[in-house]
Structure formats: C-alpha cells, structure tokens
C-alpha positions in Angstrom: 5.6 -31.3 -8.1 5.3 -29.5 -5.5 4.9 -25.5 -5.4 4.5 -22.8 -2.9 3.0 -19.4 -3.2 4.1 -16.4 -1.9 1.7 -13.2 -1.4 4.0 -10.5 -0.1 1.5 -7.7 0.9 2.3 -4.7 -1.1 5.5 -5.9 -1.8 8.1 -8.2 -3.8 11.1 -8.5 -0.6 10.4 -12.1 -0.3 11.0 -13.2 -3.9 14.5 -13.7 -3.4 14.4 -16.2 -0.7 11.5 -17.9 -2.6 13.8 -18.5 -5.7 16.8 -19.6 -3.7 14.7 -22.1 -2.4 13.4 -23.1 -5.8 16.6 -23.7 -6.8 17.9 -25.4 -4.1 15.1 -27.8 -4.6 14.4 -28.0 -8.2 15.5 -31.3 -8.9 12.8 -32.4 -6.5 10.0 -30.6 -9.0 9.5 -28.0 -6.4 7.9 -24.6 -8.0 7.7 -21.3 -7.0 4.8 -19.2 -7.3 5.3 -15.5 -6.8 2.5 -13.2 -5.5 1.2 -10.6 -3.8 -1.4 -8.8 -1.9 -2.1 -4.8 -3.1 -5.4 -2.7 -2.0 -7.4 -2.3 -5.0 -10.5 0.2 -5.7 -13.4 -2.3 -6.5 -16.3 -0.3 -6.1 -16.1 3.5 -5.8 -14.2 4.3 -2.6 -14.2 0.9 -1.4 -10.5 -0.6 -1.2 -10.4 -4.7 -0.8 -7.1 -6.2 -0.6 -6.8 -8.7 -4.2 -4.0 -11.1 -4.3 -1.8 -11.3 -8.2 -0.7 -14.8 -8.6 2.1 -14.8 -11.6 1.8 -17.9 -13.8 4.4 -16.9 -16.6 7.0 -13.7 -17.8 4.1 -11.6 -18.5 2.6 -12.2 -15.7 5.3 -11.0 -13.8 6.6 -7.9 -15.5 2.7 -7.2 -15.3 2.6 -7.7 -11.5 5.8 -5.2 -11.3 3.7 -3.2 -13.2 0.8 -3.2 -11.1 2.3 -2.5 -8.1 4.7 0.3 -9.5 1.6 2.0 -10.3 0.3 2.2 -6.9 2.9 3.1 -5.3 3.5 6.1 -7.7 0.2 6.9 -6.9 0.8 7.0 -3.3 -0.9 10.3 -1.5 0.9 11.2 1.2 -2.0 10.4 3.8 -1.7 7.2 2.3 -0.5 4.0 4.7 -0.2 1.7 1.7 -0.1 1.5 -2.3 -4.2 1.4 -3.8 -4.6 0.6 -7.9 -7.5 1.3 -9.8 -9.9 -1.9 -10.9 -8.5 0.0 -14.5 -5.0 -0.6 -13.7 -5.4 -4.3 -12.9 -7.4 -5.3 -16.0 -5.5 -3.4 -17.8 -2.1 -5.4 -16.8 -3.4 -8.7 -16.0 -2.3 -10.8 -18.5 -0.2 -13.9 -16.9 -2.0 -13.2 -13.9 -4.4 -15.2 -11.8 -6.8 -12.2 -9.4 -8.1 -13.5 -6.2 -10.4 -12.1 -3.6 -11.2 -13.1 -0.7 -14.8 -13.4 0.0 -15.5 -11.4 2.8 -18.1 -13.1 5.5 -19.7 -9.9 6.4 -20.8 -9.0 2.5 -23.4 -12.2 2.3 -25.0 -10.2 4.8 -28.3 -9.0 2.8 -26.3 -8.8 -0.4 -27.7 -10.2 -3.7 -26.5 -12.0 -6.7 -25.7 -8.8 -9.0 -24.4 -7.1 -5.9 -21.7 -9.4 -5.2 -21.4 -10.3 -9.7 -20.1 -7.0 -9.7 -17.8 -7.3 -6.7 -15.9 -10.6 -7.9 -16.1 -9.6 -11.8 -12.5 -8.7 -11.4 -11.7 -12.3 -9.9 -10.5 -15.7 -11.6 -11.0 -17.1 -7.8 -12.7 -16.1 -4.8 -10.8 -17.0 -1.5 -13.0 -18.4 1.3 -11.5 -19.1 4.8 -12.2 -22.1 7.1 -14.2 -21.7 10.0 -11.8 -21.3 12.8 -10.9 -18.0 11.3 -14.5 -16.7 11.0 -15.3 -13.6 12.6 -17.5 -13.6 15.5 -20.3 -11.3 14.2 -21.8 -9.2 11.3 -21.0 -5.4 10.5 -24.3 -5.3 11.4 -24.4 -6.0 14.8 -25.9 -9.7 14.5 -23.9 -12.5 16.3 -23.0 -15.5 13.9 -24.9 -19.0 13.7 -22.1 -21.5 12.6 -25.5 -22.8 10.9 -26.7 -19.9 9.1 -22.9 -19.2 8.0 -22.7 -23.0 6.4 -26.0 -21.8 4.7 -24.3 -18.5 3.6 -21.0 -20.6 2.5 -22.8 -22.8 0.4 -24.8 -20.1 -1.2 -22.0 -18.5 -1.8 -20.3 -21.2 -3.6 -23.4 -21.9 -5.7 -23.1 -18.3 -6.7 -19.2 -18.2 -7.7 -20.5 -21.5 -9.8 -22.9 -19.7 -11.3 -20.7 -16.8 -12.3 -17.8 -19.3 -13.4 -15.3 -18.3 -10.3 -13.7 -20.4 -8.5 -13.9 -21.0 -5.1 -10.8 -21.8 -3.3 -9.7 -22.8 0.2 -7.2 -20.1 1.9 -6.2 -18.7 5.2 -3.8 -17.2 7.1 -1.2 -19.6 7.5 2.8 -18.5 7.5 4.1 -21.5 7.3 4.0 -25.4 6.3 5.4 -26.9 9.5 6.2 -25.7 13.2 10.0 -24.9 12.9 8.6 -22.5 10.5 6.8 -20.2 12.6 10.6 -19.3 13.9 10.8 -17.5 11.2 7.6 -14.9 11.5 
C-alpha cells in the first residue's frame, strides 16, 4: 500500500483534500496519514517544532485536542499556537510524535541534554546534507566531514535512547507537477 503524510503547520487545512485523494485512489491501496506541525515548549521557554502523526481515530481526536489547546492558549503577542510538553504527553495515545534534529544543537551537546530534549519523541527527523545550515550558532562554519561525524554520533545516540532516526525533507510535493500547487 502507498501512504502519504500531510503535516500542515498549525492547521489541518489540507485534510479535506487528502481525504478526497485517498477516496479517489483507495482501490490502489492509498493510505493517508494525517498530521500537524506545532510549536511545543520542550525545555523551559524553548519552543520546538514537533510533528504529530495520526495512527488511528483516537490519535485524530487527540491531535485535535492538542491543536485546540494551542489556539485556546494563544496570547495577543503570539504569532502561532504553542502547546506544552504536558499537553502532548496527556494526549499522545494514537499519535506518533516526531521532532527534528537541529544541527546547531549537536554543537557541544552531551547525551543527557539530548536525551531530555528527545524524550517526548517517538522518532527524530534528520534532513539531508543539501538542506544543512552553513554555520553553527556559535559562528563555526560547517565542515562536511565534521557534520557527517556529528550525524553518525547522533544516530548512535538515538539508537541508545530507543528513538528512531527518520530521513525527512522540506519537500512540498512528489512530482514536478506538484510544484504547481505551491
């Protein structure tokens, strides 16, 4: 079966289109995976973008609860909703929680710091080399050899923590024609 995940940012606006496409191609075994990316306070006042992927109806209901909580707590000065780690932990049944590896966080981070950061996640997304930043936050330029060593260290650490590393990208389509939609 083919599956496609849709992860709108702070919204479920694309779900109807995905549902229609799934109905249209269900005879081919097409499976939609509904998801959302939302800001979550992971450590103190440090928001991180997390991805919630729905596994079943319970997960869909819980994802809606989490998104609603984020919008209900929106302050006038906020640009986007933000949920707490506790909001996600209390409603994570039926969901997969993903976090993205920030290359900058590798710089000097110990395993206990990264373990705390990724404790909430079921999986950790790693972007391809072509999408890597040009410099760390401390101003060092990135050497590809060091970046590969850091990535290998991170993958070993994720394995030790029981977290699944997943290749991700910022792609907004599958085919060249899909670009017309964006």
